[in-house]
C-alpha positions as CSV (number, residue, x, y, z in Angstrom):
1,M,14.9,-3.8,10.9
2,R,16.1,-4.4,7.3
3,P,19.2,-2.7,6.0
4,F,18.3,0.3,3.8
5,L,20.4,1.3,0.9
6,S,19.8,5.1,1.0
7,L,23.4,5.8,-0.2
8,L,22.4,4.3,-3.6
9,V,19.4,6.5,-4.2
10,V,21.1,8.7,-6.8
11,A,22.0,5.7,-8.9
12,A,18.5,4.3,-8.7
13,L,16.7,7.5,-9.6
14,T,19.0,8.2,-12.6
15,A,18.4,4.8,-14.1
16,A,16.2,4.7,-17.1
17,A,12.5,4.1,-16.1
18,P,10.3,1.8,-18.3
19,V,7.6,3.5,-20.4
20,V,4.3,1.9,-19.2
21,S,0.7,2.3,-20.0
22,A,-2.5,1.8,-18.1
23,Q,-2.6,-1.8,-19.2
24,T,1.1,-2.5,-18.5
25,A,2.3,-6.1,-18.5
26,P,4.2,-7.0,-15.3
27,A,7.4,-7.6,-17.3
28,A,7.6,-3.8,-17.9
29,Y,8.5,-3.3,-14.3
30,E,11.7,-5.4,-14.3
31,A,13.8,-2.2,-14.1
32,A,11.9,-1.0,-11.0
33,L,12.2,-4.4,-9.3
34,A,16.0,-4.3,-9.9
35,G,16.3,-0.7,-8.6
36,P,19.3,-0.3,-6.2
37,V,17.1,1.4,-3.5
38,R,15.5,-1.9,-2.9
39,T,17.0,-4.3,-0.4
40,T,17.9,-8.0,-0.7
41,E,15.1,-8.7,1.7
42,D,12.7,-6.8,-0.6
43,R,13.6,-9.0,-3.6
44,A,13.2,-12.1,-1.6
45,R,9.6,-11.2,-1.0
46,D,8.8,-10.1,-4.5
47,A,7.5,-13.5,-5.7
48,A,5.1,-14.0,-2.7
49,R,3.8,-10.4,-3.0
50,H,3.6,-10.6,-6.8
51,A,5.3,-7.2,-6.8
52,A,5.3,-6.6,-10.6
53,D,1.6,-7.7,-10.8
54,A,0.7,-5.3,-8.0
55,L,2.4,-2.4,-9.8
56,A,0.5,-3.3,-13.0
57,F,-2.8,-3.6,-11.1
58,A,-2.2,-0.2,-9.6
59,E,-1.3,1.2,-13.1
60,V,1.9,2.7,-11.8
61,K,3.8,4.9,-14.3
62,P,7.0,6.9,-14.3
63,G,6.5,10.5,-13.2
64,Q,3.4,9.7,-11.0
65,K,2.7,11.1,-7.6
66,I,1.9,8.3,-5.2
67,G,0.7,8.1,-1.6
68,D,1.9,5.0,0.2
69,M,-0.6,4.6,3.1
70,I,0.7,3.0,6.3
71,I,4.1,1.9,4.9
72,G,5.1,-0.6,7.6
73,G,8.7,-1.5,6.8
74,G,8.7,0.5,3.5
75,Y,8.6,-2.4,1.1
76,F,6.2,-0.7,-1.3
77,T,7.6,2.7,-0.7
78,R,11.0,1.6,-2.1
79,L,9.3,-0.2,-5.0
80,F,7.2,2.9,-5.9
81,S,10.3,5.1,-5.5
82,A,12.1,3.0,-8.2
83,A,9.0,2.8,-10.4
84,V,8.1,6.5,-10.6
85,G,11.7,7.6,-11.2
86,P,13.2,11.0,-10.6
87,Q,10.3,12.9,-12.1
88,G,7.8,11.2,-9.8
89,H,7.2,11.5,-6.1
90,V,6.1,9.3,-3.2
91,T,4.5,10.4,0.0
92,A,5.1,7.8,2.6
93,W,2.6,8.0,5.5
94,Q,3.2,6.2,8.8
95,P,0.6,6.9,11.6
96,V,2.1,8.2,14.8
97,E,0.3,5.5,16.7
98,F,2.2,2.9,14.8
99,I,5.5,4.6,15.5
100,G,4.7,4.8,19.2
101,F,3.8,1.1,19.2
102,Q,7.0,-0.2,17.5
103,A,10.2,1.8,17.0
104,S,11.1,0.0,13.7
105,Y,8.1,1.8,12.1
106,G,9.7,5.1,12.9
107,E,13.0,3.9,11.6
108,A,11.4,2.7,8.4
109,L,9.8,6.1,7.9
110,T,13.1,7.9,8.5
111,A,14.8,5.7,5.9
112,A,12.1,6.3,3.4
113,D,12.3,10.0,3.9
114,A,16.0,9.8,3.0
115,L,15.2,8.7,-0.6
116,A,15.5,11.5,-3.1
117,N,11.9,11.3,-4.4
118,V,10.1,10.4,-1.1
119,D,8.7,12.5,1.7
120,G,8.0,10.7,4.9
121,V,4.9,11.9,6.8
122,R,3.8,11.1,10.3
123,S,0.4,12.2,11.6
124,P,-2.5,10.7,13.6
125,I,-4.2,7.7,12.0
126,G,-7.4,9.6,11.6
127,A,-5.8,12.6,9.9
128,P,-3.4,11.6,7.1
129,E,-1.5,14.5,5.7
130,W,-1.5,14.0,1.9
131,P,-0.6,16.5,-0.7
132,E,-3.4,17.0,-3.3
133,G,-3.2,16.0,-6.9
134,L,-2.0,12.4,-6.3
135,D,-2.3,9.9,-9.1
136,L,-2.6,6.9,-6.7
137,V,-3.0,6.1,-3.0
138,F,-2.0,2.5,-2.2
139,T,-2.3,0.4,0.9
140,A,-1.3,-3.2,1.4
141,Q,-2.3,-5.4,4.4
142,N,-3.2,-2.4,6.5
143,Y,-6.6,-1.1,5.7
144,H,-8.1,-3.4,8.4
145,D,-5.9,-1.5,10.9
146,L,-8.3,1.5,10.5
147,H,-10.8,-0.6,12.5
148,L,-8.6,-1.6,15.4
149,K,-10.4,-1.0,18.7
150,P,-8.0,1.6,20.1
151,F,-8.9,3.9,17.2
152,A,-12.1,6.0,16.8
153,A,-15.0,4.3,15.2
154,D,-15.0,6.8,12.3
155,T,-11.3,6.3,11.5
156,A,-11.8,4.5,8.2
157,A,-14.4,7.0,7.0
158,R,-12.1,9.9,7.8
159,V,-9.1,8.3,6.1
160,N,-11.1,7.4,3.0
161,A,-12.4,11.0,2.8
162,A,-8.8,12.2,3.0
163,V,-7.7,9.9,0.2
164,F,-10.6,11.1,-2.0
165,K,-9.6,14.7,-1.4
166,A,-5.9,14.0,-2.1
167,L,-6.5,12.2,-5.4
168,K,-6.8,14.1,-8.7
169,P,-10.0,13.4,-10.7
170,G,-9.6,9.9,-12.2
171,G,-7.0,9.0,-9.6
172,L,-6.8,5.5,-8.2
173,Y,-7.2,4.1,-4.6
174,V,-5.8,0.5,-4.4
175,V,-6.5,-1.6,-1.3
176,I,-4.9,-5.0,-0.7
177,D,-5.6,-6.8,2.5
178,H,-6.0,-10.1,4.3
179,D,-9.4,-11.6,3.4
180,A,-11.9,-12.6,6.1
181,A,-14.6,-15.1,5.5
182,A,-17.9,-13.6,4.2
183,G,-19.9,-12.1,7.0
184,A,-17.0,-12.2,9.4
185,G,-18.4,-9.0,11.1
186,P,-16.9,-5.8,12.4
187,D,-14.7,-7.5,15.0
188,A,-12.6,-9.4,12.4
189,P,-10.1,-6.6,11.8
190,D,-9.3,-6.4,15.6
191,T,-9.4,-10.1,16.4
192,L,-8.1,-11.6,13.2
193,H,-6.3,-8.7,11.4
194,R,-8.5,-9.5,8.4
195,I,-11.5,-7.7,6.9
196,D,-14.4,-8.8,4.7
197,V,-13.9,-7.6,1.2
198,D,-17.5,-6.4,1.0
199,Q,-17.1,-4.2,4.0
200,V,-14.1,-2.5,2.3
201,K,-16.2,-2.0,-0.9
202,R,-19.1,-0.4,1.1
203,E,-16.8,1.9,3.0
204,V,-14.7,3.1,0.1
205,E,-17.7,3.6,-2.2
206,A,-19.4,5.6,0.6
207,A,-16.6,8.1,0.3
208,G,-17.4,8.7,-3.4
209,F,-15.2,6.1,-5.1
210,V,-16.3,3.8,-7.9
211,L,-15.0,0.2,-8.0
212,D,-12.7,0.0,-11.0
213,G,-11.3,-3.5,-10.8
214,S,-10.4,-6.5,-8.6
215,S,-8.1,-9.4,-8.7
216,D,-7.9,-12.9,-7.1
217,L,-4.1,-13.1,-7.8
218,L,-3.3,-13.2,-4.1
219,A,-6.3,-15.5,-3.2
220,R,-5.5,-18.9,-1.6
221,A,-8.0,-21.7,-1.5
222,D,-6.1,-23.3,1.4
223,D,-6.7,-20.4,3.7
224,P,-10.0,-20.9,5.6
225,R,-9.9,-17.1,6.3
226,T,-10.9,-17.6,9.9
227,A,-7.5,-17.7,11.7
228,N,-5.6,-14.7,13.0
229,V,-3.0,-13.7,10.3
230,F,-0.2,-14.1,12.9
231,D,-1.2,-17.7,13.6
232,P,1.8,-19.9,12.8
233,S,-0.5,-22.2,10.7
234,I,-1.2,-19.4,8.2
235,R,1.3,-16.6,8.7
236,G,2.8,-15.5,5.4
237,N,0.3,-17.6,3.5
238,T,-3.0,-15.7,3.9
239,S,-5.6,-15.3,1.2
240,Q,-5.7,-11.6,0.2
241,F,-8.0,-9.5,-2.0
242,M,-7.0,-6.7,-4.4
243,L,-9.4,-3.9,-5.1
244,R,-8.9,-0.8,-7.3
245,F,-11.2,2.2,-6.9
246,R,-11.3,5.3,-9.0
247,K,-12.2,8.9,-8.1
248,P,-14.8,10.0,-10.7
249,A,-13.3,12.5,-13.2
């Protein structure tokens, strides 16, 4: 488990937040990346995760209300906390099934909940508890988990419907995940921890969303997209897709 700097929350949230627009350049997020709530380990991962570019792609702004969906260790939760500033708010959701599987997921949620502008939420994976009126719901490297075999077959549909309900009209739903080869089929999320980008598009659009943008920033030509993401030959170097959906106004 990474060290968390919750004692520095006040300093981070009182720092001046950059003024950004819907087409913000990544450089505008330098203050957020430097935020004291973020750990040394976070900063070491920023280049590989293209942190500033991810914020720009998700059109993150100070004062927004963001839902961080399946937070894992809380990397993006801390980044959003710094980016939205003291007038913004982050709801960090960790499914209870994940917490039961690995204790560190519960510890990460407790640490996130200690941040001044973050509420940590735990609920079953098929029933996320989001407040309504969110500007953005964001998930990275975890959408495929909605299709793991231990979970009900309609889990993704239920989660997408919950996201749609939680977002304000015009709100964004951003999905970043490990890419599977085209036509990989419905078993890829469980066997490879990857998902076909077209499957994600179909599922999210079926919930009422409109595809608003995509990016190949995290794509890697050297990943055949057929190996399990935990395979030593590819771990940490997977090809990933970035999709941005919008709830119609």
